N, C-alpha and C positions, 0 to 999 in steps of 0.2 A: 246776443251771440251765445254759443257755446262756446270754453272755454276746452284743445283736447284735452283727454286722460293721460295719467300718468302711472303709466301697472306698478309706481308702487306706493299709488298709495290706497292701505291696508282698508276703502273704505270702495270701490270697488270691484260689484258682485256683479255674476256674471261669470260670462264667460273671460272677463277683462282682469276676475281672483285669482293669478294664480301664488299665490296663497296658498290658496284653501283648493286647487287642485294636488299642489306639491302634496298639504295634508295628507288630499283623496286619498290619488299616491300613494302614499308612507300608510295611510292602513288602508290600503286594499294588498297589495306586498306580504306587511303583520298579520294578515288575517290571515292568508295563503302558506304561507309561515309555518306557522300557526298551528297546522298538520287538525284543521274543525271543517272543513268543508266536506267531508260528507260527510257527519255526520249534521252540517250543513242542512247542506242537498235535499239527505232521507225526512230533520225533519220541515221543506221546504214541501213537501212530497201531497199532495192531493189525500186531505183525509179521508172520501168516502167519491161514491157517482158521482153526488150532484155536486158535488163540488168539483174534482175532474169536469165535471159537465158544462161547468159553469165556466172554468179558466178555458174550454178551448173553442165556447163561445165567443171569448173576448174577444184571443187572441187571431181568429176571424172576421171579427168587428172591427181593432187592429189595423191590422192585413188589409182589408175594405178600405178601407183610407189614405193607402200603401200606393205609393206613383208605380213601386214597381222591388221587386227583390235585387240586392248591389252586390252587382257580377262580383264586387270581391271574397262576398261569399265565398262564392266559387272558383276562385285559383287555389293548388295545387289534387284539387280532389278530382 
């Protein structure tokens, strides 16, 4: 029988790794505050039409596995 995991255990991974969540949240907040978001978005654009088409196909493939759009995405629109 396995023992319950202690949320303070540094070895917990996945959704139970609270320390990793805090580090990620801080890094994301720091990145937004850095002013580098617009440049990163420009750098992430497809380099050519073939790359853009590959991204569209990948998006459609992902959507084909989805159960549906999250209604929360439509709030306020």
